[in-house]
C-alpha atoms as one frame of an Amber mdcrd trajectory, in Angstrom:
protein
  13.663  33.918 -44.165  10.692  36.133 -43.370  12.646  39.341 -43.937  14.049
  38.021 -47.214  10.620  37.004 -48.470   9.295  40.483 -47.735  12.271  42.172
 -49.412  11.982  39.964 -52.482   8.162  40.190 -52.402   7.713  36.437 -52.678
   4.187  35.189 -53.024   2.474  32.916 -50.553   3.020  29.852 -52.758   6.760
  30.511 -53.031   7.067  31.006 -49.282   5.194  27.759 -48.626   7.409  25.826
 -51.051  10.523  27.304 -49.450   9.334  26.419 -45.950   8.478  22.842 -46.981
  11.864  22.361 -48.646  13.734  23.737 -45.655  11.693  21.590 -43.267  12.432
  18.400 -45.175  16.089  19.083 -45.921  17.140  21.190 -42.931  19.867  18.911
 -41.545  20.875  16.947 -44.621  24.624  17.390 -44.156  24.637  16.680 -40.424
  22.310  13.660 -40.601  24.227  12.163 -43.505  27.523  12.584 -41.666  26.153
  10.921 -38.526  24.767   7.933 -40.421  27.971   7.502 -42.451  30.026   7.489
 -39.246  27.677   4.823 -37.864  28.183   2.699 -40.992  25.219   3.757 -43.099
  25.101   4.616 -46.755  25.315   8.299 -47.668  23.201   7.747 -50.785  20.631
   5.805 -48.762  20.194   8.714 -46.364  20.611  11.646 -48.721  18.744  10.407
 -51.799  15.253   9.821 -50.385  15.257  13.050 -48.337  16.246  15.252 -51.253
  13.912  13.418 -53.628  10.968  13.886 -51.246  11.771  17.571 -50.775  12.010
  18.204 -54.534   8.858  16.210 -55.353   6.776  17.980 -52.695   8.029  21.412
 -53.782   7.216  20.666 -57.418   3.759  19.448 -56.417   3.144  22.578 -54.340
   4.274  24.805 -57.206   2.015  23.097 -59.766  -1.168  22.557 -57.773  -4.094
  24.842 -58.586  -4.888  27.699 -56.287  -7.785  27.306 -53.875  -9.821  29.942
 -55.717  -9.386  28.082 -59.037 -10.170  24.683 -57.526 -13.517  25.942 -56.145
 -14.807  26.799 -59.607
């Protein structure tokens, strides 16, 4: 991820959003499979995790920069 962000020259905000999304949704497939095998609902496990990851990434992308907020 670090090498790719340097090659693509991603900004700090994009790297932060990517790291947050990967942190929140890193084992979505595996966790969902485990809970389904144990009798849980796939939508009940998958939905909230993906929704939280998307909402936080959108919030991070739209928040003002620290230099703009200080003005």
